[in-house]
C-alpha positions in Angstrom: -27.4 2.3 7.7 -24.5 5.4 8.7 -26.0 5.7 12.0 -25.6 2.5 11.9 -22.1 1.7 11.3 -21.8 4.9 13.8 -23.2 3.2 16.5 -21.1 0.0 16.2 -18.2 2.3 17.4 -20.2 4.5 19.3 -21.2 1.2 21.4 -17.4 0.1 21.9 -15.5 2.9 22.6 -13.9 3.4 25.7 -11.3 5.3 27.3 -9.4 1.6 27.9 -9.9 0.8 23.9 -8.6 4.5 23.3 -5.3 3.8 26.0 -4.9 0.3 23.7 -4.9 2.6 20.7 -2.5 5.2 22.4 0.3 2.5 22.8 0.2 1.4 20.1 0.0 4.6 17.9 3.7 5.4 20.0 4.6 1.8 19.6 4.5 2.5 15.4 6.1 6.0 15.7 9.3 5.5 18.3 10.2 2.2 17.7 8.8 0.8 14.6 9.4 2.7 12.3 12.9 4.7 13.4 13.9 0.8 13.5 12.7 -0.1 9.6 13.6 3.3 8.5 17.4 2.9 10.6 17.3 -0.6 8.8 16.8 0.2 5.2 19.1 3.2 5.3 16.1 5.5 4.9 16.6 7.5 8.1 16.4 11.2 7.8 15.3 10.6 3.9 12.2 12.4 2.6 9.1 9.9 2.4 6.3 10.6 0.1 3.1 9.2 3.1 4.8 12.9 4.8 4.0 14.9 2.0 1.0 17.0 0.9 1.3 16.6 -2.0 3.9 16.2 -5.0 4.5 15.8 -8.8 5.5 13.0 -10.5 9.0 13.9 -11.0 9.2 14.7 -7.0 7.9 11.3 -6.6 10.1 9.4 -9.3 13.2 11.7 -8.1 12.6 11.0 -4.2 12.3 6.9 -5.6 15.7 7.3 -7.1 17.9 8.9 -4.3 16.6 6.0 -1.9 18.6 3.4 -3.9 17.9 0.1 -4.5 18.1 -1.2 -0.8 16.0 2.3 0.1 13.4 1.3 -2.6 13.1 -2.2 -1.0 12.9 -1.0 2.5 10.2 1.9 1.0 8.2 -1.6 0.0 8.8 -3.5 3.4 7.1 -0.1 5.3 4.4 0.6 2.3 3.4 -3.2 2.3 3.1 -4.1 5.3 4.1 -1.5 8.3 2.3 1.3 6.4 -0.8 -1.1 5.9 -1.4 -1.7 9.7 -0.9 1.9 10.6 -4.5 3.4 9.1 -6.0 0.9 11.4 -3.8 2.4 14.5 -4.2 6.1 13.4 -7.7 5.7 12.4 -9.1 3.1 15.1 -7.6 5.8 17.8 -9.2 8.7 15.8 -12.9 6.7 15.5 -12.8 5.4 19.1 -11.9 9.0 20.6 -14.5 10.5 18.4 -16.8 8.0 19.0 -15.8 8.6 23.1 -16.3 12.1 22.9 -19.7 12.3 21.2 -21.2 9.4 24.2 -20.4 11.6 26.5 -21.6 15.3 25.0 -23.8 14.7 21.9 -27.4 13.9 22.6 -28.0 9.8 21.5 -30.1 10.9 18.7 -27.5 13.7 17.2 -27.1 13.5 13.9 -23.2 14.9 14.6 -22.4 11.3 16.0 -21.8 10.2 12.3 -18.4 12.1 12.8 -16.7 9.3 13.9 -16.8 8.0 11.0 -14.8 10.9 9.5 -11.6 9.2 10.4 -12.0 6.2 7.9 -11.8 8.4 4.9 -8.5 9.6 5.9 -8.2 5.0 6.2 -9.2 4.7 2.6 -6.8 7.7 1.7 -3.6 6.4 3.1 -4.4 2.7 2.0 -4.5 4.7 -1.9 -1.8 5.9 -1.2 -0.1 3.3 -0.3 -0.9 1.2 -3.1 0.4 3.8 -5.7 4.2 4.1 -3.4 4.0 0.2 -4.1 3.1 0.4 -7.7 5.5 3.2 -8.4 8.5 2.1 -6.9 8.0 -1.5 -7.6 8.6 -1.3 -10.9 10.6 1.8 -11.3 12.5 2.5 -12.9 9.4 2.1 -15.3 7.7 5.3 -15.1 3.6 5.6 -14.3 3.5 9.3 -13.5 -0.7 7.8 -13.0 -0.1 6.5 -10.0 2.0 8.8 -8.7 -0.9 11.9 -9.3 -3.6 9.2 -8.0 -1.0 8.6 -5.0 -0.7 12.2 -4.5 -3.9 13.0 -4.2 -4.8 10.3 -2.1 -2.6 11.1 0.3 -3.9 14.8 0.5 -7.2 13.4 1.1 -5.6 11.4 3.5 -4.1 14.4 5.5 -7.4 16.2 5.5 -9.3 14.2 7.2 -7.3 13.4 9.4 -7.1 17.1 10.6 -10.9 17.1 10.2 -11.2 14.8 12.5 -8.5 16.4 14.9 -10.6 19.4 14.7 -13.5 17.7 15.3 -12.1 15.9 18.5 -10.5 19.0 19.5 -14.4 20.6 19.2 -15.7 17.6 21.1 -13.0 18.1 23.9 -13.9 21.7 24.6 -17.5 20.7 24.8 -16.8 17.9 27.4 -14.1 20.3 29.1 -17.0 23.4 29.5 -19.1 20.8 30.5 -17.3 19.5 33.4 -16.5 23.2 34.2 -20.1 25.0 34.4 -21.2 21.5 36.7 -18.4 22.7 39.0 -19.1 25.9 39.5 -23.0 24.7 40.0 -22.1 21.5 42.8 
């Protein structure tokens, strides 16, 4: 089952697909996020999504500091833009690891399933976003359990993003090493 799911992405991986996700990733980070942050007066404001963990007091202090317009922006970002973004960064990482696995690892290698690691980050991000939406929409009511769940989900997201990047770099290093050793013998 896991191999079948992994192979689904490996069969669809290509440098063109990766380029598509790189372009969309750049557009989100250079245009869309800054536009929305500016539109709702959130530029320069720390966002819960960017933190590696937070306490309920920190979360509600930040939510309070956004003001009414800023909270509307947080809801817009977390409820729409950041519901699409996990597919963007997750797709980029899944297909990058899939393509590198295809080029570096044997077809029957169990290590190929590492291309599924970013999916854990995607689910972590969705849970984090849902917690932020609930906390922000019900503000000033405090629901500390959602702050804790959102914080833990965000930490899971960041840990699995980091693991995914390490996996991609290891595979890229193997690819470069193989290519340079082939050149030495040709």
